[in-house]
GUFI-931244 format. One line per field, with one value per residue (C-alpha): residue number from 1; x, y, z; residue in three letters. Coordinates in pm, 1 decimal, padded with zeros to 6 digits. Layout:
marlo <- NUM / ...
c1 <- X / ...
c2 <- Y / ...
c3 <- Z / ...
zanu <- ALA / ...
end
This chain:
marlo <- 1 / 2 / 3 / 4 / 5 / 6 / 7 / 8 / 9 / 10 / 11 / 12 / 13 / 14 / 15 / 16 / 17 / 18 / 19 / 20 / 21 / 22 / 23 / 24 / 25 / 26 / 27 / 28 / 29 / 30 / 31 / 32 / 33 / 34 / 35 / 36 / 37 / 38 / 39 / 40 / 41 / 42 / 43 / 44 / 45 / 46 / 47 / 48 / 49 / 50 / 51 / 52 / 53 / 54 / 55 / 56 / 57 / 58 / 59 / 60 / 61 / 62 / 63 / 64 / 65 / 66 / 67 / 68 / 69 / 70 / 71 / 72 / 73 / 74 / 75 / 76 / 77 / 78 / 79 / 80 / 81 / 82 / 83 / 84 / 85 / 86 / 87 / 88 / 89 / 90 / 91 / 92 / 93 / 94 / 95 / 96 / 97 / 98 / 99 / 100 / 101 / 102 / 103 / 104 / 105 / 106 / 107 / 108 / 109 / 110 / 111 / 112 / 113 / 114 / 115 / 116 / 117 / 118 / 119 / 120 / 121 / 122 / 123 / 124 / 125 / 126 / 127 / 128 / 129 / 130 / 131 / 132 / 133 / 134 / 135 / 136 / 137 / 138 / 139 / 140 / 141 / 142 / 143 / 144 / 145 / 146 / 147 / 148 / 149 / 150 / 151 / 152 / 153 / 154 / 155 / 156 / 157 / 158 / 159 / 160 / 161 / 162 / 163 / 164 / 165 / 166 / 167 / 168 / 169 / 170 / 171 / 172 / 173 / 174 / 175 / 176 / 177 / 178 / 179 / 180 / 181 / 182 / 183 / 184 / 185 / 186 / 187 / 188 / 189 / 190 / 191 / 192 / 193 / 194 / 195 / 196 / 197 / 198 / 199 / 200 / 201 / 202 / 203 / 204 / 205 / 206 / 207 / 208 / 209 / 210 / 211 / 212 / 213 / 214 / 215 / 216 / 217 / 218 / 219 / 220 / 221 / 222 / 223 / 224 / 225 / 226 / 227 / 228 / 229 / 230 / 231 / 232 / 233 / 234 / 235 / 236 / 237 / 238 / 239 / 240 / 241 / 242 / 243 / 244 / 245 / 246 / 247 / 248 / 249 / 250 / 251 / 252 / 253 / 254 / 255 / 256 / 257 / 258 / 259 / 260 / 261 / 262 / 263 / 264 / 265 / 266 / 267 / 268 / 269 / 270 / 271 / 272 / 273 / 274 / 275 / 276 / 277 / 278 / 279 / 280 / 281 / 282 / 283 / 284 / 285 / 286 / 287 / 288 / 289 / 290 / 291 / 292 / 293 / 294 / 295 / 296 / 297 / 298 / 299 / 300 / 301 / 302 / 303 / 304 / 305 / 306 / 307 / 308 / 309 / 310 / 311 / 312 / 313 / 314 / 315 / 316 / 317 / 318 / 319 / 320 / 321 / 322 / 323 / 324 / 325 / 326 / 327 / 328 / 329 / 330 / 331 / 332 / 333 / 334 / 335 / 336 / 337 / 338 / 339 / 340 / 341 / 342 / 343 / 344 / 345 / 346 / 347 / 348 / 349 / 350 / 351 / 352 / 353 / 354 / 355 / 356 / 357 / 358 / 359 / 360 / 361 / 362 / 363 / 364 / 365 / 366 / 367 / 368 / 369 / 370 / 371 / 372 / 373 / 374 / 375 / 376 / 377 / 378 / 379 / 380 / 381 / 382 / 383 / 384 / 385 / 386 / 387 / 388 / 389 / 390 / 391 / 392 / 393 / 394 / 395 / 396 / 397 / 398
c1 <- -01412.4 / -01476.1 / -01272.4 / -01144.8 / -01022.8 / -00864.7 / -00681.6 / -00557.9 / -00425.7 / -00245.8 / -00087.7 / 00064.0 / 00323.5 / 00340.2 / 00686.4 / 00637.7 / 00292.6 / 00229.4 / -00036.8 / 00230.0 / 00438.1 / 00133.0 / 00076.0 / 00438.3 / 00411.7 / 00101.4 / 00294.8 / 00574.3 / 00325.2 / 00165.2 / 00426.6 / 00677.5 / 00449.3 / 00407.5 / 00761.4 / 00903.1 / 00736.1 / 00914.6 / 01267.9 / 01145.7 / 00867.4 / 01068.6 / 01102.0 / 00727.5 / 00664.4 / 00884.7 / 00738.2 / 00377.1 / 00440.4 / 00275.9 / 00252.5 / 00400.4 / 00047.0 / -00045.5 / 00277.6 / 00203.4 / -00148.1 / -00010.3 / 00220.8 / -00057.4 / -00331.0 / -00262.9 / -00296.6 / -00623.2 / -00752.6 / -00650.3 / -00868.0 / -01167.5 / -01156.5 / -01067.5 / -01424.6 / -01545.4 / -01326.2 / -01547.1 / -01850.6 / -01667.4 / -01588.4 / -01953.9 / -02004.1 / -01688.3 / -01426.4 / -01117.1 / -00900.4 / -01094.7 / -01095.0 / -00716.1 / -00662.5 / -00873.6 / -00675.5 / -00347.6 / -00494.7 / -00597.2 / -00248.8 / -00087.7 / -00320.3 / -00258.0 / 00120.6 / 00088.0 / -00154.0 / 00050.4 / 00364.3 / 00206.8 / 00316.6 / -00041.8 / -00157.6 / -00488.5 / -00298.3 / -00084.7 / -00388.1 / -00601.9 / -00310.5 / -00246.6 / -00616.6 / -00613.2 / -00293.8 / -00433.0 / -00764.5 / -00603.7 / -00360.2 / -00638.0 / -00838.5 / -00535.8 / -00421.7 / -00749.0 / -00805.4 / -00468.5 / -00540.7 / -00866.1 / -00705.9 / -00421.5 / -00671.3 / -00867.9 / -00587.9 / -00296.0 / -00464.0 / -00164.8 / 00094.8 / -00082.2 / 00189.8 / 00473.4 / 00285.4 / 00201.8 / 00567.2 / 00689.0 / 00418.7 / 00513.3 / 00886.7 / 00832.9 / 00634.7 / 00903.2 / 01191.5 / 01031.8 / 00939.1 / 01303.9 / 01429.8 / 01179.0 / 01280.8 / 01650.4 / 01618.9 / 01386.0 / 01647.6 / 01907.2 / 01640.2 / 01529.5 / 01881.3 / 01897.8 / 01691.4 / 01532.3 / 01199.6 / 01336.2 / 01063.8 / 00830.8 / 01066.0 / 01096.0 / 00718.1 / 00619.1 / 00852.8 / 00628.0 / 00363.6 / 00578.7 / 00593.4 / 00215.3 / 00164.2 / 00392.4 / 00202.8 / -00133.9 / -00008.1 / 00110.5 / -00210.9 / -00441.9 / -00438.6 / -00561.4 / -00839.1 / -00934.6 / -00944.9 / -01101.7 / -01406.1 / -01726.2 / -01738.2 / -01752.1 / -01723.3 / -02095.2 / -02273.1 / -02148.2 / -02331.8 / -02670.2 / -02660.5 / -02298.8 / -02254.4 / -02047.9 / -01679.9 / -01731.4 / -01910.5 / -01628.6 / -01388.2 / -01103.9 / -01153.1 / -01108.1 / -00798.5 / -00642.5 / -00739.0 / -00586.4 / -00268.6 / -00256.5 / -00328.2 / -00060.9 / 00218.8 / 00122.4 / 00124.2 / 00477.5 / 00616.1 / 00497.3 / 00584.5 / 00944.9 / 00963.3 / 00834.6 / 01006.2 / 01328.4 / 01543.0 / 01420.9 / 01473.2 / 01824.5 / 01909.8 / 01812.1 / 02087.5 / 02352.1 / 02309.1 / 02352.5 / 02096.7 / 02304.8 / 02362.8 / 01996.3 / 01894.3 / 02126.4 / 01982.0 / 01628.3 / 01730.7 / 01870.4 / 01542.8 / 01344.2 / 01597.0 / 01603.6 / 01223.3 / 01239.5 / 01445.9 / 01204.4 / 00912.6 / 01058.8 / 01169.1 / 00827.2 / 00641.1 / 00837.1 / 00789.7 / 00412.3 / 00354.8 / 00543.4 / 00336.1 / 00010.9 / -00099.4 / 00058.6 / 00065.2 / 00441.4 / 00508.6 / 00289.1 / 00469.0 / 00817.8 / 00751.2 / 00579.6 / 00854.2 / 01117.0 / 00936.2 / 00917.4 / 01292.2 / 01365.8 / 01151.3 / 01276.6 / 01633.5 / 01574.1 / 01425.6 / 01699.5 / 02014.5 / 01956.7 / 02328.6 / 02293.8 / 02006.8 / 02115.7 / 02100.5 / 01755.5 / 01624.4 / 01736.0 / 01531.9 / 01233.1 / 01279.5 / 01275.2 / 00959.9 / 00797.3 / 00871.6 / 00746.5 / 00437.3 / 00335.8 / 00352.4 / 00178.1 / -00104.4 / -00156.1 / -00149.0 / -00402.7 / -00649.6 / -00649.8 / -00585.4 / -00870.1 / -01117.3 / -01293.0 / -01302.8 / -01213.4 / -01543.0 / -01444.9 / -01082.9 / -01196.9 / -01415.9 / -01151.9 / -00882.0 / -01104.2 / -01183.0 / -00822.8 / -00682.2 / -00955.8 / -00882.2 / -00510.5 / -00439.0 / -00694.8 / -00522.2 / -00179.5 / -00219.0 / -00269.6 / 00077.4 / 00293.0 / 00047.7 / 00032.9 / 00412.1 / 00459.9 / 00196.6 / 00347.1 / 00696.5 / 00576.8 / 00387.5 / 00670.0 / 00977.7 / 01120.3 / 01096.2 / 01068.1 / 00688.1 / 00621.8 / 00858.7 / 00685.4 / 00355.8 / 00513.8 / 00645.3 / 00295.1 / 00160.1 / 00419.9 / 00316.2 / -00049.2 / 00052.5 / 00193.9 / -00147.1 / -00348.8 / -00094.3 / -00110.7 / -00491.7 / -00508.0 / -00262.7 / -00501.8 / -00641.4 / -00989.8 / -01216.0 / -01405.7 / -01740.4 / -01674.9
c2 <- 01845.3 / 01474.2 / 01244.9 / 01046.8 / 01353.4 / 01494.5 / 01166.3 / 01158.7 / 01513.2 / 01429.1 / 01112.8 / 01286.1 / 01443.0 / 01188.4 / 01267.2 / 01643.0 / 01636.9 / 01869.3 / 01621.0 / 01352.2 / 01594.7 / 01665.2 / 01292.1 / 01244.2 / 01537.7 / 01375.4 / 01047.9 / 01229.1 / 01312.3 / 00970.1 / 00799.1 / 01059.5 / 01206.0 / 00850.3 / 00712.0 / 01028.9 / 00938.6 / 00610.8 / 00746.4 / 01019.3 / 00819.1 / 00783.3 / 01163.3 / 01205.0 / 00937.7 / 01115.1 / 01459.9 / 01350.4 / 01066.5 / 00812.2 / 00452.0 / 00186.5 / 00085.0 / 00445.0 / 00486.5 / 00165.0 / 00286.2 / 00617.6 / 00427.6 / 00198.4 / 00463.1 / 00578.0 / 00223.0 / 00176.6 / 00503.5 / 00391.0 / 00083.1 / 00275.4 / 00577.3 / 00410.2 / 00294.4 / 00655.8 / 00787.6 / 00663.2 / 00811.4 / 01143.8 / 01149.6 / 01098.9 / 01450.0 / 01632.6 / 01566.9 / 01352.6 / 01664.4 / 01851.8 / 01549.6 / 01511.6 / 01883.2 / 01855.9 / 01549.8 / 01742.9 / 02027.7 / 01786.8 / 01628.8 / 01974.1 / 02074.2 / 01743.8 / 01786.7 / 02135.9 / 02036.5 / 01728.0 / 01936.5 / 02201.2 / 02025.4 / 01985.1 / 01639.1 / 01681.7 / 01808.7 / 01493.6 / 01268.5 / 01504.5 / 01571.3 / 01198.2 / 01142.9 / 01418.5 / 01288.7 / 00935.3 / 01052.7 / 01269.3 / 00996.7 / 00734.8 / 00940.7 / 01014.0 / 00648.9 / 00538.9 / 00816.9 / 00828.9 / 00487.0 / 00586.4 / 00917.2 / 00725.4 / 00481.2 / 00772.4 / 01001.1 / 00762.7 / 00445.7 / 00358.0 / 00431.1 / 00298.7 / 00060.4 / 00308.7 / 00588.0 / 00358.2 / 00250.1 / 00610.8 / 00687.8 / 00389.2 / 00462.1 / 00822.0 / 00707.4 / 00455.8 / 00698.6 / 00974.2 / 00722.0 / 00616.2 / 00975.8 / 01082.1 / 00790.4 / 00868.7 / 01246.4 / 01245.2 / 01192.2 / 01436.9 / 01705.3 / 01665.8 / 01760.3 / 02087.4 / 02304.0 / 02301.4 / 02215.8 / 01861.1 / 01621.1 / 01909.6 / 02003.1 / 01643.0 / 01605.0 / 01960.4 / 02004.0 / 01785.2 / 02058.2 / 02245.5 / 01956.3 / 01908.1 / 02280.2 / 02276.2 / 01977.0 / 02147.2 / 02468.2 / 02274.2 / 02069.0 / 02369.7 / 02451.7 / 02098.1 / 02130.6 / 02478.9 / 02378.7 / 02034.9 / 01957.7 / 01961.1 / 01582.9 / 01352.6 / 00978.6 / 00945.2 / 00624.2 / 00302.4 / 00197.0 / 00038.7 / -00339.7 / -00359.8 / -00559.6 / -00436.9 / -00530.0 / -00681.1 / -00974.7 / -01038.5 / -01326.6 / -01155.8 / -00843.2 / -01051.3 / -01216.9 / -00878.4 / -00748.0 / -01044.9 / -01007.7 / -00645.0 / -00742.0 / -01011.5 / -00805.7 / -00507.6 / -00723.8 / -00849.6 / -00511.3 / -00317.4 / -00596.2 / -00597.1 / -00216.1 / -00196.1 / -00496.0 / -00564.2 / -00350.7 / -00559.2 / -00881.9 / -00767.5 / -00678.3 / -01029.3 / -01177.7 / -00918.0 / -00672.9 / -00314.7 / -00036.9 / 00161.6 / -00141.9 / -00243.3 / 00106.7 / 00082.7 / -00257.0 / -00115.6 / 00171.5 / -00082.5 / -00277.0 / 00031.7 / 00158.5 / -00163.0 / -00158.1 / 00170.3 / 00005.0 / -00289.9 / -00044.9 / 00098.2 / -00234.0 / -00389.7 / -00101.3 / -00168.6 / -00547.0 / -00533.0 / -00380.9 / -00667.4 / -00943.4 / -01097.8 / -01133.4 / -01092.9 / -01451.0 / -01497.4 / -01153.6 / -01228.2 / -01556.7 / -01402.8 / -01110.7 / -01332.4 / -01597.3 / -01327.4 / -01231.5 / -01597.4 / -01640.1 / -01324.9 / -01419.8 / -01781.0 / -01654.9 / -01421.3 / -01715.6 / -01969.2 / -01757.1 / -01417.7 / -01334.9 / -01278.5 / -01035.8 / -00786.7 / -01048.7 / -01164.4 / -00809.5 / -00737.9 / -01036.3 / -00918.6 / -00560.1 / -00666.2 / -00867.9 / -00577.5 / -00327.8 / -00561.2 / -00651.1 / -00289.5 / -00190.0 / -00511.4 / -00457.6 / -00092.4 / -00183.7 / -00462.9 / -00209.4 / -00060.9 / -00369.8 / -00569.9 / -00284.9 / -00195.9 / 00179.0 / 00435.6 / 00377.9 / 00018.0 / 00115.5 / 00353.4 / 00088.8 / -00184.7 / 00048.4 / 00136.4 / -00229.0 / -00345.1 / -00075.3 / -00117.0 / -00489.1 / -00448.8 / -00190.1 / -00334.8 / -00674.0 / -00515.8 / -00317.0 / -00644.6 / -00769.7 / -00554.1 / -00600.3 / -00978.8 / -01003.1 / -00808.2 / -01013.3 / -01346.4 / -01224.4 / -01136.5 / -01463.7 / -01693.6 / -01488.4 / -01553.6 / -01422.2 / -01776.4 / -01798.6 / -01448.9 / -01524.1 / -01855.2 / -01664.5 / -01421.7 / -01717.3 / -01863.5 / -01525.9 / -01519.9 / -01866.2 / -01758.6 / -01449.7 / -01669.5 / -01833.2 / -01510.3 / -01327.2 / -01595.2 / -01599.6 / -01219.7 / -01219.2 / -01397.3 / -01175.7 / -01124.0 / -00829.5 / -00767.1 / -00787.3 / -01142.5
c3 <- -01677.2 / -01643.0 / -01422.3 / -01724.7 / -01916.7 / -01600.4 / -01540.3 / -01900.1 / -01864.3 / -01538.9 / -01680.1 / -01981.1 / -01751.1 / -01469.3 / -01329.4 / -01363.4 / -01211.9 / -00919.0 / -00812.5 / -00770.4 / -00564.0 / -00350.5 / -00295.5 / -00187.6 / 00054.6 / 00202.3 / 00234.1 / 00419.9 / 00696.3 / 00739.7 / 00960.1 / 01084.9 / 01357.7 / 01493.5 / 01472.1 / 01628.3 / 01960.1 / 02038.4 / 02090.1 / 02330.2 / 02494.7 / 02816.3 / 02833.2 / 02781.4 / 03043.6 / 03299.5 / 03219.0 / 03274.0 / 03520.6 / 03291.0 / 03401.8 / 03171.0 / 03071.5 / 02982.6 / 02785.3 / 02596.5 / 02517.3 / 02391.6 / 02155.8 / 02029.7 / 02007.6 / 01648.4 / 01514.5 / 01702.8 / 01559.4 / 01209.5 / 01256.3 / 01390.4 / 01159.0 / 00828.1 / 00748.1 / 00784.1 / 00499.9 / 00209.0 / 00387.2 / 00407.5 / 00035.4 / -00051.1 / 00084.2 / -00024.0 / -00292.3 / -00242.0 / -00267.2 / 00000.4 / 00231.7 / 00197.5 / 00261.2 / 00576.4 / 00688.1 / 00653.9 / 00856.9 / 01132.4 / 01137.9 / 01164.7 / 01445.9 / 01624.6 / 01610.7 / 01755.7 / 02033.3 / 02130.7 / 02186.0 / 02413.1 / 02731.9 / 02854.8 / 02962.8 / 02780.4 / 02475.7 / 02468.1 / 02428.6 / 02218.3 / 01983.4 / 01942.8 / 01863.2 / 01602.2 / 01440.7 / 01425.3 / 01279.3 / 01012.0 / 00909.2 / 00899.7 / 00648.7 / 00429.2 / 00443.7 / 00287.8 / 00034.9 / -00141.6 / -00298.8 / -00478.4 / -00579.5 / -00749.4 / -00903.7 / -01048.9 / -01169.1 / -01241.1 / -01374.5 / -01595.8 / -01327.2 / -01018.1 / -00898.9 / -00953.9 / -00778.7 / -00486.5 / -00466.1 / -00449.0 / -00192.8 / 00026.8 / -00007.6 / 00101.5 / 00405.3 / 00502.6 / 00448.3 / 00656.4 / 00926.7 / 00953.4 / 00953.0 / 01219.0 / 01437.9 / 01395.9 / 01447.5 / 01748.7 / 02020.4 / 01876.6 / 01830.2 / 02192.0 / 02305.8 / 02111.3 / 02347.2 / 02692.3 / 02527.1 / 02476.5 / 02354.6 / 02263.7 / 01979.8 / 01859.1 / 01837.9 / 01747.1 / 01449.8 / 01234.9 / 01251.3 / 01000.0 / 00753.6 / 00769.6 / 00715.7 / 00408.7 / 00266.5 / 00327.8 / 00162.2 / -00145.4 / -00158.9 / -00131.7 / -00507.8 / -00582.1 / -00323.8 / -00444.5 / -00811.8 / -00761.3 / -00970.0 / -00771.3 / -00802.1 / -00502.2 / -00491.8 / -00443.0 / -00364.4 / -00525.4 / -00842.5 / -00782.4 / -00751.5 / -00637.9 / -00318.7 / -00026.4 / -00020.7 / 00325.4 / 00155.3 / -00091.8 / -00037.8 / -00223.9 / -00011.1 / 00305.6 / 00160.5 / 00078.1 / 00423.1 / 00604.9 / 00399.7 / 00515.4 / 00877.1 / 00905.4 / 00750.3 / 00970.7 / 01283.7 / 01218.5 / 01112.7 / 01417.9 / 01661.1 / 01539.4 / 01541.2 / 01899.6 / 02057.5 / 01868.4 / 02105.5 / 02400.5 / 02205.8 / 02112.4 / 02472.9 / 02583.8 / 02362.7 / 02447.5 / 02158.8 / 02283.2 / 02243.2 / 01992.4 / 01771.8 / 01799.7 / 01687.3 / 01387.6 / 01299.8 / 01312.3 / 01086.5 / 00838.1 / 00864.2 / 00763.8 / 00508.3 / 00306.4 / 00311.6 / 00117.1 / -00157.8 / -00160.1 / -00197.1 / -00516.2 / -00665.9 / -00604.3 / -00766.6 / -01088.7 / -01068.2 / -01022.9 / -01367.1 / -01533.1 / -01373.7 / -01491.4 / -01129.1 / -00784.2 / -00652.8 / -00694.0 / -00549.5 / -00248.1 / -00190.8 / -00215.7 / 00019.2 / 00276.8 / 00254.6 / 00317.6 / 00638.2 / 00746.0 / 00684.2 / 00883.6 / 01181.4 / 01180.1 / 01175.0 / 01469.5 / 01657.7 / 01584.0 / 01538.7 / 01708.7 / 01707.8 / 01330.1 / 01387.0 / 01121.0 / 00845.7 / 00951.6 / 00986.7 / 00630.8 / 00510.4 / 00713.9 / 00592.0 / 00226.9 / 00297.0 / 00483.3 / 00206.0 / -00065.5 / 00136.3 / 00196.0 / -00171.9 / -00277.6 / -00026.4 / -00122.1 / -00491.9 / -00438.1 / -00296.6 / -00645.3 / -00858.6 / -00703.4 / -00757.4 / -01082.0 / -01011.2 / -00747.6 / -00565.9 / -00495.4 / -00430.8 / -00157.9 / 00006.4 / -00018.3 / 00114.9 / 00411.5 / 00485.1 / 00446.2 / 00670.2 / 00929.9 / 00962.3 / 00896.7 / 01162.9 / 01405.0 / 01410.6 / 01361.9 / 01684.0 / 01871.8 / 01774.2 / 02003.8 / 02291.3 / 02247.7 / 02220.0 / 02540.7 / 02721.2 / 02613.6 / 02704.2 / 03054.1 / 03087.5 / 02975.6 / 03064.8 / 02717.8 / 02362.8 / 02223.4 / 02236.2 / 02094.0 / 01806.0 / 01740.5 / 01715.1 / 01467.0 / 01268.0 / 01254.3 / 01140.0 / 00862.3 / 00742.5 / 00737.6 / 00543.4 / 00266.3 / 00224.1 / 00222.6 / 00003.9 / -00265.7 / -00253.9 / -00267.6 / -00558.3 / -00791.7 / -01065.6 / -00924.7 / -00845.1 / -00523.5 / -00702.8 / -00827.1
zanu <- UNK / UNK / UNK / UNK / UNK / UNK / UNK / UNK / UNK / UNK / UNK / UNK / UNK / UNK / UNK / UNK / UNK / UNK / UNK / UNK / UNK / UNK / UNK / UNK / UNK / UNK / UNK / UNK / UNK / UNK / UNK / UNK / UNK / UNK / UNK / UNK / UNK / UNK / UNK / UNK / UNK / UNK / UNK / UNK / UNK / UNK / UNK / UNK / UNK / UNK / UNK / UNK / UNK / UNK / UNK / UNK / UNK / UNK / UNK / UNK / UNK / UNK / UNK / UNK / UNK / UNK / UNK / UNK / UNK / UNK / UNK / UNK / UNK / UNK / UNK / UNK / UNK / UNK / UNK / UNK / UNK / UNK / UNK / UNK / UNK / UNK / UNK / UNK / UNK / UNK / UNK / UNK / UNK / UNK / UNK / UNK / UNK / UNK / UNK / UNK / UNK / UNK / UNK / UNK / UNK / UNK / UNK / UNK / UNK / UNK / UNK / UNK / UNK / UNK / UNK / UNK / UNK / UNK / UNK / UNK / UNK / UNK / UNK / UNK / UNK / UNK / UNK / UNK / UNK / UNK / UNK / UNK / UNK / UNK / UNK / UNK / UNK / UNK / UNK / UNK / UNK / UNK / UNK / UNK / UNK / UNK / UNK / UNK / UNK / UNK / UNK / UNK / UNK / UNK / UNK / UNK / UNK / UNK / UNK / UNK / UNK / UNK / UNK / UNK / UNK / UNK / UNK / UNK / UNK / UNK / UNK / UNK / UNK / UNK / UNK / UNK / UNK / UNK / UNK / UNK / UNK / UNK / UNK / UNK / UNK / UNK / UNK / UNK / UNK / UNK / UNK / UNK / UNK / UNK / UNK / UNK / UNK / UNK / UNK / UNK / UNK / UNK / UNK / UNK / UNK / UNK / UNK / UNK / UNK / UNK / UNK / UNK / UNK / UNK / UNK / UNK / UNK / UNK / UNK / UNK / UNK / UNK / UNK / UNK / UNK / UNK / UNK / UNK / UNK / UNK / UNK / UNK / UNK / UNK / UNK / UNK / UNK / UNK / UNK / UNK / UNK / UNK / UNK / UNK / UNK / UNK / UNK / UNK / UNK / UNK / UNK / UNK / UNK / UNK / UNK / UNK / UNK / UNK / UNK / UNK / UNK / UNK / UNK / UNK / UNK / UNK / UNK / UNK / UNK / UNK / UNK / UNK / UNK / UNK / UNK / UNK / UNK / UNK / UNK / UNK / UNK / UNK / UNK / UNK / UNK / UNK / UNK / UNK / UNK / UNK / UNK / UNK / UNK / UNK / UNK / UNK / UNK / UNK / UNK / UNK / UNK / UNK / UNK / UNK / UNK / UNK / UNK / UNK / UNK / UNK / UNK / UNK / UNK / UNK / UNK / UNK / UNK / UNK / UNK / UNK / UNK / UNK / UNK / UNK / UNK / UNK / UNK / UNK / UNK / UNK / UNK / UNK / UNK / UNK / UNK / UNK / UNK / UNK / UNK / UNK / UNK / UNK / UNK / UNK / UNK / UNK / UNK / UNK / UNK / UNK / UNK / UNK / UNK / UNK / UNK / UNK / UNK / UNK / UNK / UNK / UNK / UNK / UNK / UNK / UNK / UNK / UNK / UNK / UNK / UNK / UNK / UNK / UNK / UNK / UNK / UNK / UNK / UNK / UNK / UNK / UNK / UNK / UNK / UNK / UNK / UNK / UNK / UNK / UNK / UNK / UNK / UNK / UNK / UNK / UNK / UNK / UNK / UNK
end
């Protein structure tokens, strides 16, 4: 069966498609194992006697692995099918969750490496899969995928501390429970891997230049990088920023949950809006401007932090769906979508991982959150430029 006829068959029953369910189950595993660590990081730190620097590295390691491993995903799919690669990624995530929760020091780091590697591969490959099998519903599928990731990330963050108090295993339960979700996703995905056509992505068509030489590919990648940098910096450092202006830890946690929850709604709304637009320039401007308003508000009127986080959350949710959709919309086929997704996530997560580190360094250097927030504001302004450029109706080969 050809790819085109298979895609047509899948699209005739989009909402009832088991493939869509499989994609959403994959999405459920792509952030929860990471966001579940933050709330119990102090417990992990005490258990192993980690220094603050080691604890910070443990928190940042998945993003660094995303950056390093993302370019390898297209290479992998030239040897096995997309379905088999995604099944393997789920297996690696499940194994990583299990190993990380063993209570062994080596298991903590090895498990984190495995989780990061598995998520990096799946991050990249879902986009070309959607491009290939849901060409008429790409934006909606991406929106549901992003919303599922964001929702599970928020739930994992909120459940981690309560789960750690249920038994004497404490943080091991909070981190190990996600093994079960990955196993369920792998079980549900197995029929797609088993029945996949013996077709791999293969090499790109002869004469097509690499996406790394394309201006539009760099614009999409920088859009991804700047929105990632702001999102993860706020996630990691907002509680400390809030404490500096007298906002308690419980209230700060509630504000962060609202930040992530409204991003889920923005994910879904954006996926509907994209299909109605000739290009994505206006959308890129709006989502980036919302982030700028949010960051500027936190800088100038931190007492109204909830309001500004809601602005930033809307911008973050819109930005994520727009970026993921652009990986498909700026590519002519799933070969290019795979390459652009790998490039965008390599650059995006590589620079994004620098945000929390740079914010912490500048805070320590200046003794204030003013300078780090000014840097974030500058990043937001740059994002407006790259988002508008990336939103033009162009292809990476042009």
